[in-house]
N, CA, C and O atoms as CSV, one atom per row, in Angstrom:
chain,resi,resn,atom,element,x,y,z
A,1,LEU,N,N,55.867,41.474,23.356
A,1,LEU,CA,C,54.884,41.567,22.297
A,1,LEU,C,C,53.859,40.454,22.425
A,1,LEU,O,O,52.665,40.663,22.215
A,2,GLY,N,N,54.341,39.271,22.774
A,2,GLY,CA,C,53.442,38.132,22.899
A,2,GLY,C,C,52.409,38.328,23.994
A,2,GLY,O,O,51.225,38.063,23.784
A,3,VAL,N,N,52.838,38.783,25.144
A,3,VAL,CA,C,51.889,38.964,26.249
A,3,VAL,C,C,50.933,40.117,25.951
A,3,VAL,O,O,49.766,40.062,26.340
A,4,LEU,N,N,51.400,41.142,25.280
A,4,LEU,CA,C,50.521,42.248,24.902
A,4,LEU,C,C,49.458,41.777,23.918
A,4,LEU,O,O,48.286,42.127,24.056
A,5,ALA,N,N,49.859,40.985,22.925
A,5,ALA,CA,C,48.895,40.457,21.954
A,5,ALA,C,C,47.885,39.552,22.655
A,5,ALA,O,O,46.684,39.637,22.399
A,6,TRP,N,N,48.378,38.686,23.538
A,6,TRP,CA,C,47.486,37.762,24.244
A,6,TRP,C,C,46.480,38.534,25.094
A,6,TRP,O,O,45.290,38.216,25.082
A,7,ALA,N,N,46.943,39.546,25.832
A,7,ALA,CA,C,46.048,40.325,26.689
A,7,ALA,C,C,44.969,41.013,25.857
A,7,ALA,O,O,43.796,41.002,26.231
A,8,LEU,N,N,45.354,41.603,24.746
A,8,LEU,CA,C,44.381,42.286,23.894
A,8,LEU,C,C,43.392,41.302,23.277
A,8,LEU,O,O,42.194,41.580,23.226
A,9,GLU,N,N,43.880,40.163,22.811
A,9,GLU,CA,C,43.006,39.155,22.197
A,9,GLU,C,C,42.004,38.576,23.188
A,9,GLU,O,O,40.906,38.176,22.800
A,10,HIS,N,N,42.374,38.529,24.456
A,10,HIS,CA,C,41.514,37.932,25.477
A,10,HIS,C,C,40.743,38.963,26.302
A,10,HIS,O,O,40.155,38.627,27.330
A,11,GLY,N,N,40.747,40.211,25.850
A,11,GLY,CA,C,39.919,41.238,26.484
A,11,GLY,C,C,40.479,41.859,27.745
A,11,GLY,O,O,39.764,42.573,28.448
A,12,TYR,N,N,41.742,41.605,28.047
A,12,TYR,CA,C,42.350,42.258,29.212
A,12,TYR,C,C,42.777,43.663,28.809
A,12,TYR,O,O,43.502,43.842,27.831
A,13,ARG,N,N,42.333,44.635,29.549
A,13,ARG,CA,C,42.638,46.026,29.199
A,13,ARG,C,C,43.552,46.700,30.222
A,13,ARG,O,O,43.963,47.847,30.047
A,14,ARG,N,N,43.860,45.973,31.283
A,14,ARG,CA,C,44.805,46.480,32.286
A,14,ARG,C,C,45.882,45.425,32.457
A,14,ARG,O,O,45.581,44.248,32.662
A,15,LEU,N,N,47.136,45.846,32.374
A,15,LEU,CA,C,48.231,44.888,32.402
A,15,LEU,C,C,49.367,45.430,33.261
A,15,LEU,O,O,49.742,46.598,33.168
A,16,ARG,N,N,49.899,44.553,34.092
A,16,ARG,CA,C,51.072,44.886,34.903
A,16,ARG,C,C,52.152,43.878,34.565
A,16,ARG,O,O,51.953,42.675,34.738
A,17,VAL,N,N,53.299,44.353,34.084
A,17,VAL,CA,C,54.408,43.498,33.663
A,17,VAL,C,C,55.575,43.714,34.612
A,17,VAL,O,O,55.913,44.848,34.952
A,18,VAL,N,N,56.186,42.616,35.036
A,18,VAL,CA,C,57.403,42.667,35.841
A,18,VAL,C,C,58.478,41.946,35.038
A,18,VAL,O,O,58.294,40.797,34.636
A,19,SER,N,N,59.596,42.619,34.807
A,19,SER,CA,C,60.659,42.053,33.977
A,19,SER,C,C,61.998,42.166,34.687
A,19,SER,O,O,62.227,43.097,35.459
A,20,ASP,N,N,62.886,41.202,34.419
A,20,ASP,CA,C,64.234,41.306,34.976
A,20,ASP,C,C,65.181,42.032,34.014
A,20,ASP,O,O,66.381,42.120,34.272
A,21,SER,N,N,64.641,42.551,32.908
A,21,SER,CA,C,65.456,43.319,31.965
A,21,SER,C,C,65.261,44.814,32.228
A,21,SER,O,O,64.298,45.424,31.764
A,22,GLU,N,N,66.186,45.372,32.970
A,22,GLU,CA,C,66.085,46.797,33.294
A,22,GLU,C,C,66.125,47.654,32.029
A,22,GLU,O,O,65.410,48.651,31.931
A,23,LEU,N,N,66.951,47.271,31.073
A,23,LEU,CA,C,67.048,48.017,29.819
A,23,LEU,C,C,65.701,48.046,29.103
A,23,LEU,O,O,65.237,49.109,28.689
A,24,MET,N,N,65.074,46.879,28.958
A,24,MET,CA,C,63.792,46.812,28.268
A,24,MET,C,C,62.729,47.623,28.996
A,24,MET,O,O,61.947,48.333,28.364
A,25,VAL,N,N,62.696,47.523,30.319
A,25,VAL,CA,C,61.716,48.275,31.109
A,25,VAL,C,C,61.882,49.771,30.871
A,25,VAL,O,O,60.904,50.477,30.625
A,26,LYS,N,N,63.111,50.249,30.943
A,26,LYS,CA,C,63.343,51.688,30.767
A,26,LYS,C,C,63.100,52.131,29.325
A,26,LYS,O,O,62.706,53.274,29.093
A,27,GLN,N,N,63.327,51.246,28.358
A,27,GLN,CA,C,63.013,51.599,26.973
A,27,GLN,C,C,61.504,51.698,26.782
A,27,GLN,O,O,61.028,52.635,26.141
A,28,ILE,N,N,60.747,50.754,27.322
A,28,ILE,CA,C,59.291,50.794,27.198
A,28,ILE,C,C,58.742,52.023,27.925
A,28,ILE,O,O,57.795,52.651,27.451
A,29,GLN,N,N,59.326,52.363,29.063
A,29,GLN,CA,C,58.883,53.539,29.819
A,29,GLN,C,C,59.268,54.850,29.127
A,29,GLN,O,O,58.765,55.913,29.492
A,30,GLY,N,N,60.148,54.779,28.141
A,30,GLY,CA,C,60.596,55.986,27.449
A,30,GLY,C,C,61.743,56.680,28.145
A,30,GLY,O,O,62.116,57.787,27.758
A,31,ARG,N,N,62.313,56.055,29.166
A,31,ARG,CA,C,63.428,56.654,29.899
A,31,ARG,C,C,64.753,56.443,29.175
A,31,ARG,O,O,65.681,57.236,29.331
A,32,TYR,N,N,64.843,55.364,28.378
A,32,TYR,CA,C,66.016,55.101,27.552
A,32,TYR,C,C,65.577,55.073,26.096
A,32,TYR,O,O,64.476,54.625,25.776
A,33,LYS,N,N,66.439,55.552,25.227
A,33,LYS,CA,C,66.175,55.528,23.797
A,33,LYS,C,C,66.504,54.142,23.241
A,33,LYS,O,O,67.428,53.478,23.710
A,34,VAL,N,N,65.741,53.719,22.245
A,34,VAL,CA,C,66.022,52.454,21.558
A,34,VAL,C,C,66.887,52.794,20.356
A,34,VAL,O,O,66.412,53.387,19.387
A,35,ASN,N,N,68.147,52.419,20.422
A,35,ASN,CA,C,69.085,52.747,19.349
A,35,ASN,C,C,69.207,51.646,18.305
A,35,ASN,O,O,69.531,51.925,17.150
A,36,SER,N,N,68.956,50.419,18.687
A,36,SER,CA,C,69.150,49.292,17.782
A,36,SER,C,C,68.124,49.316,16.653
A,36,SER,O,O,66.922,49.355,16.917
A,37,PRO,N,N,68.577,49.292,15.404
A,37,PRO,CA,C,67.633,49.255,14.287
A,37,PRO,C,C,66.815,47.960,14.276
A,37,PRO,O,O,65.712,47.935,13.730
A,38,ASP,N,N,67.343,46.885,14.874
A,38,ASP,CA,C,66.594,45.632,14.944
A,38,ASP,C,C,65.479,45.701,15.991
A,38,ASP,O,O,64.426,45.087,15.823
A,39,LEU,N,N,65.713,46.446,17.063
A,39,LEU,CA,C,64.724,46.533,18.144
A,39,LEU,C,C,63.690,47.637,17.937
A,39,LEU,O,O,62.591,47.573,18.488
A,40,LYS,N,N,64.040,48.642,17.150
A,40,LYS,CA,C,63.147,49.801,16.966
A,40,LYS,C,C,61.741,49.392,16.499
A,40,LYS,O,O,60.768,49.870,17.083
A,41,PRO,N,N,61.579,48.525,15.469
A,41,PRO,CA,C,60.218,48.147,15.064
A,41,PRO,C,C,59.483,47.349,16.144
A,41,PRO,O,O,58.265,47.462,16.277
A,42,LEU,N,N,60.212,46.553,16.908
A,42,LEU,CA,C,59.578,45.804,17.998
A,42,LEU,C,C,59.081,46.753,19.082
A,42,LEU,O,O,57.982,46.585,19.611
A,43,TRP,N,N,59.896,47.749,19.407
A,43,TRP,CA,C,59.516,48.761,20.400
A,43,TRP,C,C,58.290,49.540,19.908
A,43,TRP,O,O,57.367,49.802,20.680
A,44,THR,N,N,58.286,49.904,18.631
A,44,THR,CA,C,57.159,50.644,18.059
A,44,THR,C,C,55.876,49.822,18.150
A,44,THR,O,O,54.819,50.339,18.512
A,45,GLU,N,N,55.980,48.537,17.818
A,45,GLU,CA,C,54.808,47.656,17.903
A,45,GLU,C,C,54.341,47.507,19.350
A,45,GLU,O,O,53.139,47.528,19.616
A,46,ALA,N,N,55.277,47.356,20.284
A,46,ALA,CA,C,54.905,47.243,21.699
A,46,ALA,C,C,54.187,48.501,22.162
A,46,ALA,O,O,53.167,48.417,22.846
A,47,ARG,N,N,54.706,49.662,21.798
A,47,ARG,CA,C,54.067,50.925,22.209
A,47,ARG,C,C,52.663,51.047,21.605
A,47,ARG,O,O,51.754,51.552,22.264
A,48,ALA,N,N,52.475,50.589,20.360
A,48,ALA,CA,C,51.150,50.629,19.727
A,48,ALA,C,C,50.173,49.727,20.468
A,48,ALA,O,O,49.015,50.095,20.665
A,49,ARG,N,N,50.629,48.553,20.878
A,49,ARG,CA,C,49.759,47.643,21.620
A,49,ARG,C,C,49.447,48.188,23.013
A,49,ARG,O,O,48.316,48.081,23.486
A,50,ILE,N,N,50.443,48.768,23.660
A,50,ILE,CA,C,50.235,49.358,24.983
A,50,ILE,C,C,49.203,50.472,24.909
A,50,ILE,O,O,48.392,50.631,25.822
A,51,ALA,N,N,49.229,51.246,23.826
A,51,ALA,CA,C,48.280,52.361,23.663
A,51,ALA,C,C,46.832,51.875,23.596
A,51,ALA,O,O,45.913,52.650,23.860
A,52,GLN,N,N,46.616,50.609,23.248
A,52,GLN,CA,C,45.266,50.058,23.175
A,52,GLN,C,C,44.726,49.651,24.551
A,52,GLN,O,O,43.539,49.360,24.696
A,53,LEU,N,N,45.593,49.633,25.542
A,53,LEU,CA,C,45.186,49.245,26.894
A,53,LEU,C,C,44.670,50.453,27.674
A,53,LEU,O,O,45.058,51.590,27.403
A,54,GLU,N,N,43.799,50.200,28.636
A,54,GLU,CA,C,43.336,51.265,29.524
A,54,GLU,C,C,44.412,51.637,30.529
A,54,GLU,O,O,44.587,52.807,30.869
A,55,GLU,N,N,45.135,50.617,31.002
A,55,GLU,CA,C,46.179,50.855,31.991
A,55,GLU,C,C,47.322,49.886,31.745
A,55,GLU,O,O,47.098,48.709,31.463
A,56,PHE,N,N,48.555,50.386,31.852
A,56,PHE,CA,C,49.735,49.555,31.662
A,56,PHE,C,C,50.807,49.989,32.636
A,56,PHE,O,O,51.128,51.174,32.729
A,57,GLN,N,N,51.359,49.035,33.362
A,57,GLN,CA,C,52.479,49.293,34.268
A,57,GLN,C,C,53.576,48.293,33.942
A,57,GLN,O,O,53.301,47.124,33.673
A,58,ILE,N,N,54.817,48.756,33.968
A,58,ILE,CA,C,55.952,47.854,33.787
A,58,ILE,C,C,57.001,48.236,34.814
A,58,ILE,O,O,57.358,49.406,34.950
A,59,THR,N,N,57.492,47.234,35.537
A,59,THR,CA,C,58.499,47.479,36.566
A,59,THR,C,C,59.621,46.465,36.427
A,59,THR,O,O,59.478,45.413,35.803
A,60,HIS,N,N,60.741,46.825,37.033
A,60,HIS,CA,C,61.930,45.982,36.994
A,60,HIS,C,C,62.051,45.220,38.310
A,60,HIS,O,O,61.869,45.791,39.385
A,61,ALA,N,N,62.359,43.934,38.218
A,61,ALA,CA,C,62.663,43.108,39.390
A,61,ALA,C,C,63.975,42.403,39.116
A,61,ALA,O,O,64.180,41.851,38.035
A,62,LEU,N,N,64.852,42.421,40.085
A,62,LEU,CA,C,66.115,41.717,39.911
A,62,LEU,C,C,65.849,40.235,39.705
A,62,LEU,O,O,64.918,39.677,40.286
A,63,ARG,N,N,66.658,39.607,38.885
A,63,ARG,CA,C,66.442,38.212,38.508
A,63,ARG,C,C,66.323,37.306,39.731
A,63,ARG,O,O,65.475,36.414,39.759
A,64,HIS,N,N,67.166,37.526,40.744
A,64,HIS,CA,C,67.108,36.633,41.908
A,64,HIS,C,C,65.836,36.844,42.725
A,64,HIS,O,O,65.499,36.000,43.556
A,65,LYS,N,N,65.124,37.948,42.510
A,65,LYS,CA,C,63.852,38.184,43.203
A,65,LYS,C,C,62.672,37.781,42.334
A,65,LYS,O,O,61.520,37.955,42.730
A,66,ASN,N,N,62.950,37.249,41.163
A,66,ASN,CA,C,61.905,36.901,40.214
A,66,ASN,C,C,62.215,35.527,39.606
A,66,ASN,O,O,62.185,35.358,38.387
A,67,LYS,N,N,62.510,34.556,40.466
A,67,LYS,CA,C,62.994,33.252,40.014
A,67,LYS,C,C,61.979,32.514,39.145
A,67,LYS,O,O,62.357,31.873,38.164
A,68,ASP,N,N,60.689,32.597,39.496
A,68,ASP,CA,C,59.687,31.887,38.691
A,68,ASP,C,C,59.643,32.436,37.268
A,68,ASP,O,O,59.608,31.667,36.307
A,69,ALA,N,N,59.645,33.754,37.129
A,69,ALA,CA,C,59.609,34.354,35.793
A,69,ALA,C,C,60.888,34.024,35.024
A,69,ALA,O,O,60.843,33.768,33.821
A,70,ASP,N,N,62.010,34.032,35.708
A,70,ASP,CA,C,63.274,33.704,35.056
A,70,ASP,C,C,63.253,32.257,34.558
A,70,ASP,O,O,63.704,31.979,33.447
A,71,ARG,N,N,62.736,31.340,35.371
A,71,ARG,CA,C,62.637,29.934,34.980
A,71,ARG,C,C,61.718,29.786,33.771
A,71,ARG,O,O,62.049,29.075,32.822
A,72,LEU,N,N,60.555,30.462,33.802
A,72,LEU,CA,C,59.625,30.356,32.682
A,72,LEU,C,C,60.221,30.940,31.405
A,72,LEU,O,O,60.042,30.386,30.321
A,73,ALA,N,N,60.926,32.054,31.534
A,73,ALA,CA,C,61.570,32.662,30.361
A,73,ALA,C,C,62.623,31.721,29.783
A,73,ALA,O,O,62.728,31.580,28.564
A,74,ASN,N,N,63.403,31.077,30.650
A,74,ASN,CA,C,64.417,30.142,30.174
A,74,ASN,C,C,63.775,28.936,29.484
A,74,ASN,O,O,64.279,28.458,28.468
A,75,GLU,N,N,62.659,28.446,30.040
A,75,GLU,CA,C,61.961,27.331,29.400
A,75,GLU,C,C,61.430,27.740,28.024
A,75,GLU,O,O,61.506,26.963,27.072
A,76,ALA,N,N,60.893,28.956,27.921
A,76,ALA,CA,C,60.381,29.432,26.631
A,76,ALA,C,C,61.519,29.565,25.621
A,76,ALA,O,O,61.357,29.212,24.453
A,77,MET,N,N,62.669,30.072,26.066
A,77,MET,CA,C,63.811,30.190,25.158
A,77,MET,C,C,64.297,28.815,24.727
A,77,MET,O,O,64.665,28.622,23.568
A,78,ASP,N,N,64.303,27.845,25.662
A,78,ASP,CA,C,64.690,26.479,25.296
A,78,ASP,C,C,63.775,25.941,24.212
A,78,ASP,O,O,64.243,25.378,23.223
A,79,ARG,N,N,62.453,26.115,24.396
A,79,ARG,CA,C,61.509,25.632,23.388
A,79,ARG,C,C,61.734,26.340,22.060
A,79,ARG,O,O,61.669,25.712,21.003
A,80,GLY,N,N,61.997,27.642,22.106
A,80,GLY,CA,C,62.244,28.413,20.891
A,80,GLY,C,C,63.496,27.960,20.153
A,80,GLY,O,O,63.599,28.106,18.935
A,81,MET,N,N,64.442,27.411,20.902
A,81,MET,CA,C,65.684,26.914,20.298
A,81,MET,C,C,65.574,25.436,19.940
A,81,MET,O,O,66.544,24.825,19.492
A,82,GLY,N,N,64.368,24.854,20.143
A,82,GLY,CA,C,64.178,23.450,19.817
A,82,GLY,C,C,64.698,22.505,20.876
A,82,GLY,O,O,64.817,21.304,20.635
A,83,ARG,N,N,65.013,23.039,22.058
A,83,ARG,CA,C,65.472,22.191,23.159
A,83,ARG,C,C,64.314,21.933,24.100
A,83,ARG,O,O,63.376,22.725,24.179
A,84,GLN,N,N,64.383,20.836,24.801
A,84,GLN,CA,C,63.339,20.478,25.738
A,84,GLN,C,C,63.686,21.057,27.111
A,84,GLN,O,O,64.787,20.818,27.608
A,85,PRO,N,N,62.771,21.816,27.743
A,85,PRO,CA,C,63.057,22.319,29.091
A,85,PRO,C,C,63.335,21.169,30.051
A,85,PRO,O,O,62.769,20.085,29.905
A,86,ALA,N,N,64.201,21.400,31.030
A,86,ALA,CA,C,64.648,20.359,31.956
A,86,ALA,C,C,63.482,19.700,32.692
A,86,ALA,O,O,63.477,18.479,32.850
A,87,ARG,N,N,62.495,20.475,33.146
A,87,ARG,CA,C,61.371,19.905,33.895
A,87,ARG,C,C,60.547,18.976,33.014
A,87,ARG,O,O,60.125,17.912,33.466
A,88,GLN,N,N,60.312,19.364,31.756
A,88,GLN,CA,C,59.528,18.541,30.843
A,88,GLN,C,C,60.283,17.245,30.523
A,88,GLN,O,O,59.681,16.173,30.469
A,89,ALA,N,N,61.581,17.344,30.315
A,89,ALA,CA,C,62.381,16.159,30.014
A,89,ALA,C,C,62.326,15.175,31.170
A,89,ALA,O,O,62.227,13.969,30.941
A,90,ALA,N,N,62.385,15.654,32.402
A,90,ALA,CA,C,62.329,14.782,33.572
A,90,ALA,C,C,60.987,14.065,33.649
A,90,ALA,O,O,60.937,12.874,33.956
A,91,ARG,N,N,59.890,14.788,33.371
A,91,ARG,CA,C,58.557,14.170,33.394
A,91,ARG,C,C,58.445,13.087,32.326
A,91,ARG,O,O,57.920,12.006,32.594
A,92,GLU,N,N,58.933,13.367,31.122
A,92,GLU,CA,C,58.802,12.421,30.024
A,92,GLU,C,C,59.677,11.188,30.210
A,92,GLU,O,O,59.386,10.126,29.660
A,93,GLN,N,N,60.755,11.331,30.991
A,93,GLN,CA,C,61.630,10.182,31.236
A,93,GLN,C,C,61.196,9.413,32.479
A,93,GLN,O,O,61.886,8.492,32.916
A,94,GLY,N,N,60.041,9.795,33.055
A,94,GLY,CA,C,59.507,9.088,34.204
A,94,GLY,C,C,60.177,9.448,35.510
A,94,GLY,O,O,59.952,8.798,36.530
A,95,GLY,N,N,60.989,10.468,35.483
A,95,GLY,CA,C,61.645,10.914,36.708
A,95,GLY,C,C,60.683,11.683,37.584
A,95,GLY,O,O,59.644,12.158,37.127
A,96,GLU,N,N,61.035,11.798,38.820
A,96,GLU,CA,C,60.191,12.553,39.741
A,96,GLU,C,C,60.458,14.020,39.552
A,96,GLU,O,O,61.598,14.452,39.388
A,97,GLU,N,N,59.397,14.767,39.579
A,97,GLU,CA,C,59.522,16.213,39.431
A,97,GLU,C,C,59.377,16.829,40.802
A,97,GLU,O,O,58.386,16.590,41.491
A,98,SER,N,N,60.340,17.607,41.199
A,98,SER,CA,C,60.233,18.289,42.485
A,98,SER,C,C,59.467,19.577,42.286
A,98,SER,O,O,59.282,20.038,41.160
A,99,SER,N,N,59.025,20.150,43.383
A,99,SER,CA,C,58.308,21.423,43.285
A,99,SER,C,C,59.270,22.568,43.029
A,99,SER,O,O,58.854,23.639,42.588
A,100,ALA,N,N,60.554,22.355,43.300
A,100,ALA,CA,C,61.547,23.397,43.045
A,100,ALA,C,C,61.926,23.363,41.572
A,100,ALA,O,O,61.960,22.296,40.960
A,101,PRO,N,N,62.214,24.549,40.992
A,101,PRO,CA,C,62.617,24.570,39.589
A,101,PRO,C,C,63.891,23.759,39.382
A,101,PRO,O,O,64.827,23.833,40.179
A,102,ALA,N,N,63.909,22.996,38.314
A,102,ALA,CA,C,65.092,22.186,38.012
A,102,ALA,C,C,66.197,23.082,37.488
A,102,ALA,O,O,65.973,23.916,36.611
A,103,GLU,N,N,67.376,22.905,38.026
A,103,GLU,CA,C,68.523,23.657,37.547
A,103,GLU,C,C,69.091,22.918,36.344
A,103,GLU,O,O,69.312,21.709,36.408
A,104,PRO,N,N,69.329,23.631,35.251
A,104,PRO,CA,C,69.898,22.942,34.095
A,104,PRO,C,C,71.289,22.426,34.420
A,104,PRO,O,O,72.068,23.091,35.103
A,105,LYS,N,N,71.595,21.223,33.918
A,105,LYS,CA,C,72.924,20.665,34.134
A,105,LYS,C,C,73.845,21.266,33.102
A,105,LYS,O,O,73.572,21.224,31.903
A,106,ARG,N,N,74.929,21.820,33.576
A,106,ARG,CA,C,75.887,22.464,32.684
A,106,ARG,C,C,77.149,21.637,32.649
A,106,ARG,O,O,77.637,21.172,33.679
A,107,GLU,N,N,77.660,21.462,31.473
A,107,GLU,CA,C,78.885,20.692,31.377
A,107,GLU,C,C,80.038,21.587,31.800
A,107,GLU,O,O,80.073,22.777,31.487
A,108,LYS,N,N,80.973,20.990,32.514
A,108,LYS,CA,C,82.127,21.738,33.007
A,108,LYS,C,C,83.085,21.976,31.852
A,108,LYS,O,O,83.401,21.071,31.080
A,109,ARG,N,N,83.537,23.218,31.755
A,109,ARG,CA,C,84.503,23.566,30.712
A,109,ARG,C,C,85.648,24.324,31.366
A,109,ARG,O,O,85.456,25.102,32.301
A,110,ALA,N,N,86.812,24.079,30.860
A,110,ALA,CA,C,87.935,24.880,31.318
A,110,ALA,C,C,87.794,26.259,30.702
A,110,ALA,O,O,87.594,26.389,29.495
A,111,THR,N,N,87.898,27.282,31.528
A,111,THR,CA,C,87.764,28.630,31.004
A,111,THR,C,C,89.020,29.021,30.240
A,111,THR,O,O,90.130,28.816,30.731
A,112,PRO,N,N,88.861,29.583,29.044
A,112,PRO,CA,C,90.032,29.954,28.247
A,112,PRO,C,C,90.596,31.309,28.647
A,112,PRO,O,O,91.506,31.811,27.987
A,113,TYR,N,N,90.079,31.911,29.711
A,113,TYR,CA,C,90.465,33.260,30.065
A,113,TYR,C,C,91.569,33.274,31.106
A,113,TYR,O,O,91.682,32.354,31.915
A,114,PRO,N,N,92.385,34.325,31.082
A,114,PRO,CA,C,93.455,34.439,32.078
A,114,PRO,C,C,92.860,34.536,33.478
A,114,PRO,O,O,91.766,35.070,33.665
A,115,LYS,N,N,93.583,34.020,34.445
A,115,LYS,CA,C,93.106,34.023,35.824
A,115,LYS,C,C,93.451,35.318,36.563
A,115,LYS,O,O,92.818,35.625,37.574
A,116,HIS,N,N,94.413,36.067,36.098
A,116,HIS,CA,C,94.822,37.286,36.783
A,116,HIS,C,C,93.680,38.291,36.762
A,116,HIS,O,O,93.097,38.534,35.705
A,117,PRO,N,N,93.342,38.889,37.926
A,117,PRO,CA,C,92.177,39.781,37.983
A,117,PRO,C,C,92.275,41.005,37.084
A,117,PRO,O,O,91.248,41.542,36.668
A,118,ASP,N,N,93.483,41.457,36.777
A,118,ASP,CA,C,93.628,42.638,35.929
A,118,ASP,C,C,93.712,42.291,34.446
A,118,ASP,O,O,93.676,43.180,33.595
A,119,ALA,N,N,93.823,41.010,34.138
A,119,ALA,CA,C,93.957,40.597,32.740
A,119,ALA,C,C,92.596,40.640,32.057
A,119,ALA,O,O,91.586,40.263,32.650
A,120,ARG,N,N,92.574,41.094,30.826
A,120,ARG,CA,C,91.328,41.146,30.054
A,120,ARG,C,C,91.236,39.914,29.182
A,120,ARG,O,O,92.236,39.473,28.615
A,121,PRO,N,N,90.032,39.350,29.071
A,121,PRO,CA,C,89.877,38.193,28.190
A,121,PRO,C,C,90.054,38.614,26.737
A,121,PRO,O,O,89.859,39.783,26.405
A,122,PRO,N,N,90.419,37.681,25.875
A,122,PRO,CA,C,90.592,38.029,24.465
A,122,PRO,C,C,89.244,38.388,23.845
A,122,PRO,O,O,88.199,37.920,24.299
A,123,MET,N,N,89.276,39.221,22.805
A,123,MET,CA,C,88.046,39.562,22.108
A,123,MET,C,C,87.621,38.357,21.269
A,123,MET,O,O,88.422,37.770,20.542
A,124,LEU,N,N,86.361,38.012,21.388
A,124,LEU,CA,C,85.811,36.911,20.609
A,124,LEU,C,C,85.080,37.479,19.412
A,124,LEU,O,O,84.593,38.609,19.454
A,125,ARG,N,N,85.000,36.710,18.357
A,125,ARG,CA,C,84.293,37.151,17.174
A,125,ARG,C,C,83.143,36.194,16.905
A,125,ARG,O,O,83.226,34.995,17.172
A,126,GLY,N,N,82.065,36.761,16.368
A,126,GLY,CA,C,80.905,35.957,16.060
A,126,GLY,C,C,79.898,36.780,15.287
A,126,GLY,O,O,80.214,37.857,14.780
A,127,PHE,N,N,78.695,36.268,15.200
A,127,PHE,CA,C,77.637,36.963,14.479
A,127,PHE,C,C,76.302,36.582,15.096
A,127,PHE,O,O,76.218,35.645,15.890
A,128,THR,N,N,75.262,37.314,14.726
A,128,THR,CA,C,73.915,36.970,15.190
A,128,THR,C,C,73.070,36.561,13.993
A,128,THR,O,O,73.200,37.109,12.898
A,129,ARG,N,N,72.202,35.585,14.229
A,129,ARG,CA,C,71.238,35.165,13.215
A,129,ARG,C,C,69.986,34.756,13.965
A,129,ARG,O,O,70.038,33.940,14.885
A,130,ASP,N,N,68.861,35.328,13.566
A,130,ASP,CA,C,67.578,35.038,14.197
A,130,ASP,C,C,67.635,35.239,15.710
A,130,ASP,O,O,67.035,34.471,16.462
A,131,GLY,N,N,68.341,36.250,16.147
A,131,GLY,CA,C,68.398,36.576,17.561
A,131,GLY,C,C,69.325,35.713,18.391
A,131,GLY,O,O,69.323,35.810,19.619
A,132,VAL,N,N,70.119,34.870,17.747
A,132,VAL,CA,C,71.027,33.985,18.467
A,132,VAL,C,C,72.454,34.392,18.146
A,132,VAL,O,O,72.782,34.640,16.986
A,133,VAL,N,N,73.306,34.463,19.164
A,133,VAL,CA,C,74.712,34.790,18.990
A,133,VAL,C,C,75.472,33.505,18.678
A,133,VAL,O,O,75.370,32.521,19.410
A,134,HIS,N,N,76.232,33.523,17.588
A,134,HIS,CA,C,77.060,32.384,17.191
A,134,HIS,C,C,78.511,32.834,17.264
A,134,HIS,O,O,78.902,33.785,16.586
A,135,LEU,N,N,79.314,32.154,18.086
A,135,LEU,CA,C,80.726,32.483,18.197
A,135,LEU,C,C,81.511,31.728,17.136
A,135,LEU,O,O,81.202,30.579,16.818
A,136,LEU,N,N,82.518,32.379,16.599
A,136,LEU,CA,C,83.355,31.748,15.579
A,136,LEU,C,C,84.469,30.950,16.244
A,136,LEU,O,O,84.916,31.267,17.346
A,137,GLY,N,N,84.899,29.917,15.552
A,137,GLY,CA,C,85.986,29.085,16.079
A,137,GLY,C,C,85.501,28.193,17.202
A,137,GLY,O,O,84.331,27.811,17.252
A,138,GLU,N,N,86.406,27.868,18.096
A,138,GLU,CA,C,86.108,26.974,19.226
A,138,GLU,C,C,85.766,27.756,20.489
A,138,GLU,O,O,85.754,27.190,21.582
A,139,ALA,N,N,85.490,29.039,20.352
A,139,ALA,CA,C,85.255,29.877,21.528
A,139,ALA,C,C,84.025,29.413,22.303
A,139,ALA,O,O,83.002,29.070,21.710
A,140,ARG,N,N,84.128,29.403,23.610
A,140,ARG,CA,C,83.027,29.077,24.517
A,140,ARG,C,C,83.025,30.120,25.624
A,140,ARG,O,O,84.079,30.559,26.083
A,141,LEU,N,N,81.836,30.509,26.045
A,141,LEU,CA,C,81.716,31.463,27.142
A,141,LEU,C,C,81.345,30.739,28.426
A,141,LEU,O,O,80.400,29.950,28.437
A,142,PRO,N,N,82.071,30.994,29.509
A,142,PRO,CA,C,81.668,30.409,30.784
A,142,PRO,C,C,80.433,31.131,31.314
A,142,PRO,O,O,80.138,32.246,30.883
A,143,ASP,N,N,79.714,30.512,32.236
A,143,ASP,CA,C,78.545,31.139,32.844
A,143,ASP,C,C,78.936,32.448,33.510
A,143,ASP,O,O,80.053,32.594,34.008
A,144,GLY,N,N,78.013,33.393,33.515
A,144,GLY,CA,C,78.222,34.657,34.207
A,144,GLY,C,C,78.906,35.723,33.386
A,144,GLY,O,O,79.209,36.792,33.915
A,145,ILE,N,N,79.163,35.479,32.122
A,145,ILE,CA,C,79.824,36.456,31.258
A,145,ILE,C,C,78.758,37.330,30.605
A,145,ILE,O,O,77.764,36.824,30.084
A,146,PHE,N,N,78.968,38.626,30.636
A,146,PHE,CA,C,78.074,39.545,29.942
A,146,PHE,C,C,78.690,39.848,28.571
A,146,PHE,O,O,79.905,39.983,28.433
A,147,VAL,N,N,77.833,39.947,27.584
A,147,VAL,CA,C,78.292,40.117,26.212
A,147,VAL,C,C,77.797,41.451,25.684
A,147,VAL,O,O,76.630,41.802,25.857
A,148,LYS,N,N,78.683,42.190,25.041
A,148,LYS,CA,C,78.308,43.425,24.364
A,148,LYS,C,C,78.473,43.179,22.875
A,148,LYS,O,O,79.555,42.817,22.412
A,149,ILE,N,N,77.411,43.375,22.137
A,149,ILE,CA,C,77.439,43.176,20.690
A,149,ILE,C,C,77.744,44.521,20.040
A,149,ILE,O,O,77.051,45.509,20.282
A,150,VAL,N,N,78.788,44.548,19.214
A,150,VAL,CA,C,79.193,45.780,18.543
A,150,VAL,C,C,79.150,45.545,17.044
A,150,VAL,O,O,79.864,44.680,16.536
A,151,PRO,N,N,78.309,46.313,16.310
A,151,PRO,CA,C,78.287,46.128,14.856
A,151,PRO,C,C,79.614,46.520,14.237
A,151,PRO,O,O,80.257,47.472,14.679
A,152,GLU,N,N,80.024,45.784,13.209
A,152,GLU,CA,C,81.267,46.127,12.527
A,152,GLU,C,C,80.953,46.773,11.200
A,152,GLU,O,O,81.866,47.141,10.462
């Protein structure tokens, strides 16, 4: 929505978007239905803005083939969460900035999940507020875990 608003405000009438979210791309293309009541108004607004353009293309790129966009998206999410992106923090602390994207430092955590390949991890409980998932209790997710949100 932000890039669509910016393009329209600045007189750009042709837009090509590349996203690493295959679901979002297919929803915008109309190939997948938007079922989420929270996403439906956002999708409707995006389609209305797209209709104002002369030309619009949206394609999917795997995250590892779109590292710059993934880094920028992560920095934007950090700012949205009130955190300082790693590259900005390094500059402000007088550290040298490399031309390569800075990898965020992750604290090591012992995974609470069973190690057996056939074992299923326990179901975690939580809630969403303002687009952020909050897990209840002391639950922590290790990197690389995909989450499915199911309304109760």
